[in-house]
C-alpha positions as CSV (number, residue, x, y, z in Angstrom):
1,M,29.8,-11.8,26.2
2,T,27.2,-11.8,23.4
3,I,23.6,-12.3,24.4
4,Q,22.1,-15.1,22.3
5,A,18.8,-13.3,21.7
6,L,20.6,-10.3,20.1
7,K,22.9,-12.2,17.7
8,P,22.5,-11.0,14.2
9,N,20.3,-13.2,12.0
10,T,18.8,-12.9,8.6
11,P,15.1,-12.0,8.4
12,E,14.3,-14.7,5.8
13,F,13.3,-18.2,7.0
14,E,12.2,-21.4,5.5
15,R,8.6,-22.6,5.8
16,S,6.5,-25.2,4.2
17,A,3.1,-24.1,3.2
18,G,2.5,-25.6,-0.2
19,I,4.2,-22.7,-2.1
20,T,7.6,-23.2,-3.5
21,P,10.5,-21.1,-2.2
22,E,10.8,-19.5,-5.6
23,D,7.1,-18.6,-5.7
24,R,7.3,-17.3,-2.1
25,K,10.1,-15.0,-3.1
26,A,8.3,-13.7,-6.2
27,I,5.1,-13.2,-4.2
28,A,7.0,-11.3,-1.5
29,E,8.6,-9.1,-4.1
30,K,5.3,-8.2,-5.8
31,L,3.7,-7.7,-2.3
32,G,6.6,-5.3,-1.6
33,V,5.5,-3.2,-4.6
34,V,1.9,-3.2,-3.1
35,L,3.4,-2.1,0.2
36,A,5.4,0.7,-1.4
37,D,2.4,2.0,-3.3
38,T,0.3,1.9,-0.1
39,Y,3.0,3.7,1.8
40,M,3.4,6.4,-0.8
41,L,-0.4,6.8,-1.0
42,F,-0.6,7.0,2.8
43,I,2.0,9.9,2.9
44,K,0.2,11.8,0.1
45,T,-3.2,11.3,1.7
46,Q,-1.9,12.6,5.0
47,G,-0.4,15.6,3.1
48,V,-3.8,16.4,1.6
49,H,-5.4,16.1,5.1
50,W,-2.9,18.6,6.5
51,N,-2.9,21.1,3.7
52,V,-6.4,21.2,2.1
53,T,-8.2,24.5,2.2
54,G,-11.4,26.0,0.8
55,P,-15.1,25.5,1.2
56,A,-14.9,21.7,1.2
57,F,-12.2,21.7,3.8
58,F,-14.0,19.9,6.6
59,S,-15.4,17.0,4.5
60,I,-12.1,16.5,2.7
61,H,-10.2,16.7,6.0
62,K,-12.4,14.1,7.6
63,L,-12.4,11.8,4.5
64,T,-8.7,11.9,4.1
65,E,-8.2,11.1,7.8
66,E,-10.4,8.0,7.4
67,H,-8.4,7.1,4.3
68,Y,-4.9,7.5,5.8
69,E,-5.9,5.6,9.0
70,N,-7.1,2.7,6.8
71,L,-3.9,2.9,4.7
72,Y,-1.7,2.9,7.8
73,A,-3.4,-0.2,9.2
74,S,-2.9,-2.0,5.8
75,I,0.8,-1.1,5.7
76,D,1.3,-3.3,8.8
77,E,-0.9,-6.1,7.4
78,L,1.0,-6.1,4.1
79,A,4.4,-6.1,5.7
80,E,3.4,-8.9,8.1
81,R,2.2,-11.0,5.2
82,I,5.6,-10.7,3.6
83,R,7.2,-11.8,6.8
84,A,4.7,-14.7,7.1
85,L,6.0,-15.8,3.6
86,G,9.4,-16.0,5.2
87,M,10.9,-12.9,3.5
88,K,12.2,-9.5,4.6
89,A,9.6,-6.7,4.2
90,P,11.0,-3.5,2.5
91,A,11.3,-0.8,5.2
92,S,12.8,2.5,3.9
93,Y,11.6,5.6,2.1
94,T,14.3,5.1,-0.5
95,K,13.2,1.5,-1.1
96,Y,9.5,2.5,-1.3
97,G,10.4,5.3,-3.8
98,A,12.2,2.8,-6.0
99,L,9.4,0.2,-5.8
100,S,6.4,2.4,-6.1
101,S,4.7,3.5,-9.3
102,I,3.2,6.5,-7.4
103,K,5.2,9.6,-8.0
104,D,6.5,11.5,-4.9
105,V,5.0,15.0,-5.3
106,D,4.8,17.8,-2.7
107,E,3.6,21.0,-4.4
108,P,0.9,23.4,-3.3
109,K,-2.3,22.6,-5.1
110,S,-6.0,23.5,-5.0
111,A,-8.3,21.2,-3.2
112,G,-9.6,19.9,-6.5
113,D,-6.1,19.2,-7.8
114,M,-5.3,17.4,-4.6
115,I,-8.3,15.1,-4.9
116,K,-7.6,14.4,-8.6
117,M,-4.0,13.5,-7.5
118,L,-5.3,11.0,-4.9
119,I,-7.8,9.5,-7.5
120,A,-4.9,8.9,-9.9
121,D,-2.8,7.4,-7.1
122,H,-5.6,5.1,-6.0
123,E,-6.1,4.0,-9.6
124,T,-2.3,3.2,-9.8
125,T,-2.6,1.2,-6.7
126,I,-5.7,-0.6,-8.0
127,Q,-3.7,-1.7,-11.1
128,T,-0.8,-2.9,-8.9
129,L,-3.3,-4.9,-6.8
130,R,-5.1,-6.4,-9.9
131,D,-1.7,-7.6,-11.3
132,A,-0.6,-9.0,-7.9
133,V,-3.9,-10.8,-7.3
134,E,-3.7,-12.5,-10.7
135,S,-0.1,-13.5,-10.1
136,F,-0.8,-14.8,-6.6
137,E,-3.7,-17.0,-7.7
138,D,-1.5,-18.5,-10.4
139,K,1.0,-19.4,-7.7
140,K,-1.7,-20.9,-5.5
141,D,-1.3,-18.2,-2.8
142,F,-5.0,-17.7,-2.2
143,V,-4.4,-16.2,1.3
144,T,-2.5,-13.3,-0.1
145,A,-4.8,-13.0,-3.1
146,D,-7.8,-12.8,-0.8
147,M,-6.2,-10.2,1.4
148,L,-5.5,-8.0,-1.7
149,V,-9.0,-8.4,-3.0
150,G,-10.2,-6.8,0.2
151,R,-7.7,-4.0,-0.4
152,L,-8.9,-3.7,-4.0
153,T,-12.5,-3.3,-2.8
154,W,-11.5,-0.5,-0.4
155,H,-9.5,1.4,-3.1
156,E,-12.3,1.2,-5.6
157,E,-14.7,2.7,-3.0
158,A,-12.1,5.4,-2.2
159,V,-12.0,6.4,-5.9
160,W,-15.8,6.5,-6.0
161,M,-15.9,8.8,-3.0
162,L,-13.1,11.1,-4.2
163,N,-14.7,11.3,-7.7
164,A,-18.0,12.4,-6.1
165,I,-16.1,15.4,-4.5
166,V,-14.8,16.7,-7.8
167,A,-17.9,15.8,-9.9
168,E,-19.3,18.8,-11.8
């Protein structure tokens, strides 16, 4: 006997919210790239948090903890927005690696090199976000565009703070 609640179903669903099905699919796909970049940056930020050493250890350790906690919360928000658009959210390391423009690197580095890596990765994410916001506004998805403008603001502040650490 099959329990009705556990019958397989596809994660996609129809909805009517003033955005065409084609546009919802395109938005979800672009949002999947934002999600992938965010996840890759989350992993790399946590790696810096765990592995940083040197005189600036404590300040970098604390800052990267704040950053990865923010990134972690945004991962859920991004995935849930994809679901609210009626599409399946990407959910595997392999898929994130394929979608993301952020390179997967795990090599020992100095604290300065780690910070410079994070700056570059935030800047990559900023570009992904800018492209997505413009596209979403063109498709009249102001809710997703607004959400990403908030993310864009946070990433730009993160770049400022990280640049202040490595300034000479």
